[in-house]
Each structure stands twice: as C-alpha cells, then as structure tokens.
N, C-alpha and C positions, 0 to 999 in steps of 0.2 A: 503496501499497499504505501509505502514512502518512497517508492520510485516513481510511483503512479504521479504521486503530487508535485515531487520535482520535476517532472515531465511537466505535467499540467501549471508549472509556476513558467516554463520556461517558454509554455504556448501564450499563456496569460497567466496573470494572477488572480483572476476571478475568478475563473475555471472549478480552483481549489475550491474555494463556495459552493459553486453550485454542484460537484460531486456529495460536497457533505450534503446537501439540501437534500438533491438523489437519494441518496441513502435515505434520509434521516423520512421518506416519503413525506416531504414539504411543500410549502402554500406555492414554488415554481412547478412543481410536479403535481396535476392533479389528482388526489384519491382514485378517480374510472383507471388510470393507469396503471395499476396495482393491482385490480383484481385479475383473477384466476384464466379468462379469458385475453385480457390484454395482453399478459405477461407469456402467454401460451403462442402468441402471434409471431411471424414475423421480427425478426431485431430489426429492420431496415425500417420496413410501416411501423413500428414500435414507433420509433425514431420521427420520420416524419410526420408523424401523427402529435410529436411532443413538440415541433415546432411551430405550428399551428395555433401550439395555448401558450406563446410570450415565453419559451424558453430562450435563450438570446443564439442566434443562429451561428454563430463562428461557433458555438458550444456544441451545436446537435451536429455542424459539416466535419467536424471532428471525431463526435461518434461515429460517422457514417463512412469517413475513411480507415477510421480505424476497422468496420466490419468488411468492409471491404479490401483489407490487405490477402495477399495469401498468406494463407499456416504456416504452409513449407515453399523452400525454393530451393533452388542447390546453390546458388549462392548465399543465402542467411546460413545453411549447413555448413558452408566449407569456415564462415566467420567463426561458428561456434566451434568450428574443428580446430581453429587454430587458436583461439584462446584456451581450450582445453587443453592442446597440446602447449602453452605457456605457463596455465596458471595450476600445475600441478600440487599434487600433495604437497611436495618440498618445498613447492614457491608459491605458496599459501599466506606466507607474511607479504606479498607484492602486493594484497589488494587490488579491487574492481579498477580504479581510476590507470591506475600503472600500467595493469596487465594491457588495460583498453589502449594505452598508449602505445604500447607493443604490440600490438593488433594491426594495429596501424600502421604503424613502423613497417610489419612486416609486409604488411600491402605494399607500401611504398617503395621497398626494398623489390619488390617482384614486381613491378610496374605495372600491381594491378587496379593501382586511384591515384588520380592525379593530383598535384596540392592546389588549391585554390588560394591566390593572392590577391 
C-alpha cells in the first residue's frame, strides 16, 4: 500500500485522498457503487460510471490506464529477471532503490535503453 501511495503522490498528491475515500466508501464514491451488482460488473465499466458521478477525471483516467496495461509481457519479465539476479539473498542489503539503479545501469550498458537528457 505504501508503494501505491508513493506512486499516486508522484502523479498527483490529491490522488492519495481519493484512494482513501474509495477505501472508506466515502462521499466521492456513492453507496450504490459498492452493492454486489456493481462490484461484479466489468471494472472498466465501473470506473466509467464513477467518472460520471463527479470523481476527478484524472483519477479515473489513471485507474482506466492501469486496468488496460498488460498483466504480463516479456519486457517486464526480463527486467524482473535482472532484478532477481542483482538482488540476491547475499546482496539484500543493497535495498530496492540501489538495486533499481543497478538494473537501469545494466540496461544502459546492454544498449537496451536510451538516456533522456
């Protein structure tokens, strides 16, 4: 949950408040959206309906983008594989941030990524 909040803060700090509001089933998200019939519907349809009820457009668009991402792809699998090779049991003291930087450096050295200047 902490990672989600950190990600939302990078997008827009008000998104964290929207997430908390969603979890609490509060005013921004009307009670009918949490009935069994609503919960069993397609998530994309649910978010499109929420958008019509006054939930901020950017928050709903972020949710729809996350729903439309591919759950698994070879690219992500390769990155996770590299991450696993660098962040072994012996090297756990590196921490996630340093490991992510090493994975990025590995990608640069292999020519798989361009630097943005």
